[in-house]
C-alpha positions as CSV (number, residue, x, y, z in Angstrom):
1,M,-5.4,1.0,23.8
2,A,-3.8,-0.4,20.6
3,A,-4.0,1.7,17.4
4,I,-6.4,0.5,14.8
5,L,-5.3,1.0,11.2
6,P,-7.5,3.1,8.9
7,T,-9.0,1.5,5.8
8,S,-7.3,2.2,2.4
9,P,-7.8,5.5,0.6
10,L,-10.6,5.6,-1.8
11,S,-10.9,6.6,-5.5
12,I,-7.2,6.5,-6.4
13,I,-6.9,8.1,-9.8
14,K,-4.2,9.3,-12.2
15,L,-4.5,13.0,-12.6
16,A,-1.7,13.6,-15.1
17,A,1.3,11.7,-16.6
18,T,4.5,12.5,-18.5
19,S,7.2,10.2,-19.8
20,N,8.9,10.2,-16.4
21,S,6.2,11.1,-13.8
22,V,2.7,10.6,-12.7
23,T,0.4,12.7,-10.5
24,V,-2.2,10.7,-8.5
25,G,-5.0,11.8,-6.2
26,W,-7.3,10.0,-3.7
27,A,-10.0,10.5,-1.2
28,A,-9.6,9.9,2.5
29,P,-10.6,6.4,3.7
30,S,-14.1,5.8,5.0
31,D,-12.7,4.7,8.4
32,N,-9.7,6.6,9.9
33,G,-9.3,3.9,12.7
34,G,-10.3,6.4,15.4
35,T,-7.5,8.8,14.9
36,P,-7.2,11.8,12.4
37,I,-5.1,11.0,9.4
38,T,-2.2,13.4,9.2
39,G,-0.4,12.0,6.1
40,Y,0.1,9.3,3.6
41,S,3.1,7.2,2.7
42,V,3.2,6.5,-1.1
43,Y,5.0,3.4,-2.4
44,Y,5.6,2.0,-5.9
45,N,6.2,-1.5,-7.2
46,G,8.3,-2.0,-10.4
47,G,5.9,-4.5,-11.7
48,G,6.4,-8.0,-12.9
49,S,6.7,-10.6,-10.2
50,S,8.4,-8.3,-7.8
51,T,7.0,-8.1,-4.3
52,T,9.3,-5.2,-3.3
53,F,7.8,-1.8,-2.7
54,T,9.8,1.4,-2.5
55,E,8.6,4.5,-0.7
56,V,8.3,7.5,-3.0
57,A,7.1,10.2,-0.6
58,T,5.2,11.1,2.5
59,V,2.5,13.7,1.9
60,S,0.1,15.6,4.1
61,G,-2.6,16.1,1.5
62,N,-4.3,13.8,-0.9
63,T,-2.3,14.5,-4.1
64,L,1.2,13.5,-5.1
């Protein structure tokens, strides 16, 4: 059986920020695709017209 992707995490919010970092949090998605979610890969985009995303971290919880 082919894997089904979960839906996107919910309620992504900024918890704190400094001049060189940000802490974000989120809620688990409403649909896990039929398999428990064991972690999240977090990416950032430098802004502007860039379509390049860079992985920041892989986390097991819901805060980075």
